[in-house]
N, C-alpha and C positions, 0 to 999 in steps of 0.2 A: 578451393573445396576449402581451403586452414581458412580460410581467410576469417572468412564466412563461419565458421563455426568459432571465432577467437571475437572477430566483433557479437555474435547472441550472448556467449558467455560474457565480453564488458555488460552490454546492455541491461543481460538478468542478472549482474555481478549489483550494477547502477542502479536497481528498481528494492533490489531484497537494504540496499545499505539509503538508499530514501526514502521508505518505509519507518526503518527502525528511524532513520533524525529526525522522523517527522510522529513516531512511537511514544509523546509527550504529555497526555493526558492526565494528568493531573488530580490520583485520588481526591476527594473533596476530607477534608475533619472533621467530624462531631463535635460541636463547644463537647466543650471538659465537660463542663458541669451543670444540673439542670437544676435549680434552685424548688427547695422546699416549697410551698406555695403554699402550707400553712404557715408558714416561719418567718416569710421572705422577708423584704425590705423593699418597697415600688424601686427602688433604679435604682436593686438585684432583678427583679420578675422587669422592669423593662430589658435593664444589658442586657441579659438573656430573651429578653423576644427581638432587639440587635443581631445581637451571636446566631437566633436561627433564624431570619430575616440571610443573614449575609450566605449560611449553609446550603440554606433557599438555592440563592444567587450559585452558592457551589455548588452545589448540587444542575444547576439547570448548563451553566458552562460546563460542565464533563462530559455532561449527553450530547453538547450539539459537537463537543471535543468529539467526541467517540461515534459520532456522524459523523463528522471528515474524517478523523483517519480508516469508518468503515467504507465508505465514497474511492478516501484514495487506495484500499486492498486491491478495493473488485476495479478498478482503473489497474491498478500496476499488472493484476490477471489476469483483463482484460490486454495492453500490452504484452504479455508474457506472450500468452496462444498465441498473438496474434504474427511478434520475432517468432516463435518459434514453427508456425504455417509459412510465411514469407521465405524462413533459411529454408522448413523442405521441399519448398519446390522450385524455391530454386536451386539447391542439389537436383532433384526430378530434374527441369531442368539439365542441370552441366552437361550427369551421368544420360540424358535421351541425346543429346549433341553432338556427345563426345559419339553415340554410336550411329547416331545416325551423321559424321563427319570422314570415319570411317566405312560407312553405306559409296560417301560417296569419291572417298580418293579411289574404294572400286573400284567401280560405276569409271572412272574415268582410266582409270588405264586398262579399260576394260578394251582401247580405245580405236 
């Protein structure tokens, strides 16, 4: 029974570490400046347009990354719940088998 608890603890620890290793969605940084449309040159406005296109791509990538993180967290939660349920069922099985084996021994000694 102790071995099952150790295995469960190892699985849960691994799951937690795995989540931390994948939790690396970088928050996108907005462009530092926005040119004044009344005074900016065409090259400045073009540079700003390109910067905002890149920023838009980073925001979209950030959203996709968070979607993947969410899926991983949900999967880890499901796996954790499954591991807990299996461990509980295994523990109950061992407990019931112990009681049953005691009764089998008592039956055999009636002889």
